[in-house]
N, C-alpha and C positions, 0 to 999 in steps of 0.2 A: 329392662324391667327391674324395679327395686325389689329388695328381698321380701318386704311386707306384701307387695302385690303378688309376687310369685308364690308366696305361702298361701294366700287366698286362692290363687288359681290352682295350685296343687291340691288344696283341700276340696275344691269343687270337682276336680278330675277324680280324686279318690272316692268322693261321694258317688259319682256316676258308676264307678266300677263296683262299689259295695252294694248300691241299691239295685244293680242288675241281677242280684240274687233272686229278685222277684220272678225272673224268667224260669229259674229252676223250681221255684215254689209252684208256679202254674203247671210245669211239666209233671211234678209229683201229683198234683190234683188230677190231671188228665190220666196219669198212670193208674191211680186208684180207681177211677171211674171206668176205664176201658179195658184194663187187664183182668179185672175181676179179683176177688179176694185172694185166691190161691196164687195166681201169678204175681200179683202185687206183693204178696208175702215173699215169694222167691226173689223178686227184684230188690225189695228192702233188705232182705238177708244178704244178698250178694254185695250190695253197697256197704253195709255195716261190717261184714266179715272182712272184706278187702281193706277197709279203713284201718282195721286193727294192725295191719302189717306196714302201714305207712311210716311209722317211726324208724323202721329198719332202713328204709331207703333215705329218709331224711331225719337223721338224728340231731336236729337243730341247725342244719346247714342253711336253711332259708334265712333265718335272722342273722346268722354269722356272716353270710355273704353280703347282705345289705350293709352291715356295719363295716366290714373290712374294705369293700369296694368303694364305699363312700369316702373312706379315708385314703385309699391308695388306688385311685382310678386307673393309674397306669398298669396295675396288676390285675385288672378285670379279666383279661384273657386267661391268665394262669388259674385264678380262682374258679372261673366258670368251667374251664376245660377239665380240671381235676375233680371238681364236684360231679361233672357228668361221667367221668371215669368211674367214680365210686358207684354211681347209680347203674351204670352199664354192667359192672362186675357183679353187683348184688342182685340185679333184676332176675336172672335165671334161677338163682338160689331161692329167692323169695317166691317166685312162681312155683318152683318145685315144692317148697314147703306148703304153700297154699293148696296145691293140688293134692298132696298127701293127706293133709288134715281134712279138707272138705270131703274127700272120698271116704274118710273114716267116719265122719259124723253124718254124712248124707248119702243115701243110695238113690235119690231122685236125680235122674239124668239131666233133666231140664235145669234144675237148681245148680248142678255142678257146671254145666255149660255156661250158665249165666255168670257164675263166679269167675270162670276162666276169662270171659270177655270183659267183665268189669275190672279184673286185675290188669289186663293189658291197657285198658283206658286209664286206670289209675297210674300206671307206669308212665304213660305218655304225658299225663298232667304233671307228674313229678319232674320229668325232664324239662317241661315248659317252666315250672316254678323256678328252677335254677336260672334260666335265661332271664326271667322277669326281675330277679333280684338286681341285675345290672341296670335295668331301666329305672327302678326305684332309687337305687343308690346314686344315680346321676340325675335324679329328679325329673325324669321323663314320664311324669304321671299321666299325661295325655295319651302317650303311646301304650303305657301299661293298661290304662282303662280300655283302650281300643281292643287289645288282645283279649281282655276278660269279657267285654261285651260281645265280641265276635264269637267266642266260645259259647256263651249263654244263648245267643240268637240261633246259632247252628243247632244246638241241642234242642231248643224249644221248637223251632220250625220243622226240622226233620223228625224229631220225636213225635210231634203232633201229627205229622203226615202218617207216620207208621201206625200210631194208635188209632187215629180216626178211620184208617183203612183196614183195621182189624188184623194187622200183620203180626201182632203178638209180642211176647216177652223177648225172645232172642233177637228179633229185628231191632227192638228198642235198645238192647245192649250193644248191637252192632252200630247203632247211631252214636253211642258214646265213644266207641273205638274210632270210627271214621271222623267224627267231628273233632275229636281231640288230636288226631293225626294231622288234619288240615290246620288246626289252630297252632300246633307245634311248629309246623313249617312256616306259617305266617310270622310267628314270634321270632323264629330263627332269622328270618330275612330282616325283620325290624332291628334286631340286636346287631346283626352284621352291618347294617347301614348306620345305626345311631351310636353304637358303642365299640364293638371290635369283632373280629372273626374268631370263631370258636372251633377248636379242634379237640382231639382226644389227648388228655394229659398223660404223660408217660413217667412222671416222677412219683413213684409209689410213696416215697417219704413225705412228699407234699400232701398227697391224698390222706395219708395217715395222720399228719399234723392237723389238717383242717377238721377231720372227723373227730379226733380227740378233743380239739378246742370246742367243737359244736355239741358234744355229748351233754355237758351240763345244761345247755339251753334246751336240748331235746328232752332231757330228763325232767326239766321244769314243766314243759308243756304236756308231757305224759301225765305227770302228777296232777296238773290242773284239770286235765280231761277226766281222770278218775274222781277228783274232787267234785266235779260238776255232775257226775252221774251216780255217785255212791249212795246219795240220799234216796234216789228212786229205787235202787236195788233193795236197800234196807227197808224202805216203806212197803215194798211188795212182799217182803218176808214177814214183817212184823204186824202189818195191818191188812186192809182189804184192797182188792183190785179197784174198787170205786175211788178210794182215797188216792191211789196211784194216779188215776185218771184226773181227778180234781187238781192234784198238785202239779201234774205235768202240763195241764192246760194253762195254768198261770206261769209255770216255769219256762215253757217254750216262748211265750210272749216276752217274759223277762230276759231270756237268753237272746232273743232277737234284737233287743235294745242295745246289745254290746256292739252293734254295727257303728254306733255313734262314736264311742271312744276309739274304736278300731280305725275309723277314718283319720282321726287326729294322730294316732300312733303311726299309721302308715306314712303320713306327711312329715311328722316331726323327727322320725328315727334317723333318716339319712343325714339331715342337717345337724341334729344334736351329736351324732357320731363324728361328723367332721369337725364341729366346733370344739368338742371335748379334747380333740388332739391339737387344734390350732389356737384356740382362745378360750380360756376358762371363764373370762369375764362375759363374753358373748354367749357362751354355753349356759351360764347361770341365768342370764337375762332371758334367753329363749325358753329355758326350762320353767322359770317362774311364770312366764306368759302362758305357756302350755298348761301349767297347773291351774291357772285362773280360768282358762277357757273350758277345760274339761270339768272343773267343779261347777261352774255356772251351768254347763250343759246338764250335768247330773242333777242339779237342783231343779231345773226346769222340767226335766223328764219325771223326776220323783213327784213334784207337786201336781203337775198336770195329769200324770198317770194315776195317782191315788184318787183324784177327783173324777176321773173318767173310767176307772177300773170296771165298774158295773156295765157300762156301755160297751167297753172293749171285749169283755168276756162273753156277753150275750151276742154281740155281733159275730164273733169268730166261732163260738162253740155252742151257742144256743142256751135256752132257759134251763136245761138239765145240768148245766155247769155253774149254777149260781153259787155253790159252795166254794168255787175257785176264787171268788172275789176277795175273800178274807186273806187267803194265802198270797194273792197277787199284791194286795196292799202291803203286806209284810215285806215281800220281796222288793217292792218298789222303794221302800225305805233303804234297802240295801244298795240300790243304785247310787246313792250318795257316796258310798264307800268303794263299790266295785269299779265304777268308771275311773276314779282316780287311781285305784290299784292297777288297772290295766295300763294306764299311762305310765305309772311309776315302774312297773315291770319292764316296759320298753326302755325307760331311762336307765335302769340298772344294767341292762344288756349293753346299751351304748357306752356305759362307764366301766365295762368289763367286770361287773359285779353279779354275773349270772349265778354264781355259787350261793350268794346271799339269798336271792329270791328262790333258789331251789330248796334251801334249808327252810325258809319261811313257808314255802308251799307244802313241804312234807309235814311240818308242824301243824299247819292249817288243816291238812287232810286228817291227821290223827285227832285233832280237836273236833273236827266235824263229825267223824265217826263216833267219838265219845259222846258228844252232845246229842247226836241222833239216837244212840242207844238209850240215853237218859230220857229224851223228850218224846220220841215217836210212840213208845208204848202208852204214854199217858195222854198225849195231845195229838197224836196222829199226824196228818199232813201239815197242820199248822205248826206242830213241833219241828218238823223238817224245815219249814220255811224260816222259823225263828232261829234254828241252829245255823242255817246258811248266813243269815244277816249278822248274827252274833260273831261268828268267826271272821267274816269279812271286815267288820268294824274293828276287831282286834288287830288284824293284819294291816289294815289301813293306818291305825295309830302307830304300830310298830315300825312300819316302813317309812312313815313320815319322820319319826324320831331319828331313825338311822340316817335318812337323807339330811336332816337338820344338822347332824354331827359332821357330815361331809361338807355341806354348803350352808354357811351361817347367814347368807343373804335372804333366805326364805323367810318372809314376814307372814306369820300365821294369820294375823288379822286381815291383812290386805288380800291374801289368797282365799281364805275361808270365811273369816268373820264378817266382812262387808257384804258378802253374798248372802250369808244366812240372815243377817239383820235386815237386808233389803227385801227379803221374802216373807219374814215373820209378820210384819205389820200388815201388808196387803192381805195375807191369808187370814189373819185374825179378824180383819174388818169385813172383807167381802164374803167369806164363808158364812158368816152369821147374818149379814145385812141383806145379801141377795138371795131370793128364794131358790130352792133346789131346782125348780122347773126351768130357771134361767141359767142353766149350767154354763152355756157358752159365753154369755155376758159376764158371768162370774170369772171364768178363766181369762177372758180378754182383759178385764180390769186388774186382776192379780198380776198377769204377765207384764202389762204396760206399766203398772205402778212399780213393780220390781225393777224394771229397766231404768225408769226415771230416778228411783232412789240410788241405784248403782252409779248413775252418772253424777248425781249430787255428791255422793261419797267419794268420787274420784277413782272408781274401780278400773277405768281405762286410763292409761297414761297419755301424755301429749302426743306421742308418736302414733298411737292407736287411734286417737280422736282425729288427728290430722288426716290419716289415711282414710278413715271412715267418711269424713267430709268430702275428700277428693273423689272417693268412690261414688257417693251420692251425686256429686256435681257432674261427673262423667256420665253417669246413667241418665240424668236429666238431659244432658247434651245430646246423647245418642237418641233419646226418645223424640226430642224436638227437631232433630236434623232430618 
């Protein structure tokens, strides 16, 4: 199988694993309906509280292992074994810390028990994530997707059984523990079969070295998590609860869109990590291709999202959230920047430039807080949305300029300009010519016209066009046979 075909196959497998998140979404809906407000609050607290301690067990190891194993596949056993050693050593200490803190802040026994169970489930998932890195580094995306889908199906099926039979909060937490124990065993068997046998690493210096190397990556993702939620906290302090609700209704949908660049990042990271070591020319070629794909995706999501924002908000949250439409429109403009930012963050990690993105993330966090302090008191939740987009656009420009200094082959017009030009004309024509009531016809004409203009401008190179034509031919052949 050629590299282009395997890249498409890997993308499809990654999409399957990413979209299986819908199973967890359904489980949360069932939990809210059948546990009742009090127990659902306990369950939500347990998940969120335990999540705060995840960076201790995984201080950036997940991304570091994918990068290093992709480059040194023969060292997979050493990396996996010693990463597991770190997690096994830290798990009792983390559990003790969780236990002490939760008993200080909560005297409700059921809440404390739920936290204990969800902590164990979180540890099991953390062990599994170490094993999964070897599957992704070796581009076994089908097997990786299988382990994720199995986990989600187990959780939804047994969780639904527990909830529908009125077995309550603690049984639901036990479902997470048992499902993730089974899933860990299945993943371990797959890794033994496809990659290598995993033992307990005994070289403490090796453990120390990989943890120290991983910390900048972990610090970056911790900073990003704070960045993503600081505006909500500030909005709740400076304005009203209603505005927090309007903003978060739009932000949760916006946040859910990150699944799309996430799929591309998952697929491109192991291959870019390998090529950066073996062939700078092929690395740059694949990098530019990835930048084109992710920006085109961002543009399509942004244009279609803005035109459909009112329908999306009303469908998911109802008429009482009409105010969320304006903030969603602002945030969707930010998709143009944040999709590419996510991809470039992954590229920087593949190039051992994690300290660069950590510094940029810290600067972005400081700017975001400053802009929120300035804009929220005057403009409320719309100010928070604008601050998010403004900072993301600045970081997008800065990181692209830095990348351009490293790689001079990036042609700005080919990557960004052609895409923007191809969408401006259809949007200007069809938004005004087609009536508002024919929104889906309007979207179809805009999207198809944009694609046609991209082909005319040569957005896809000969290799991509050749593969696309072969793919269409093979599909027709399968259908007619």
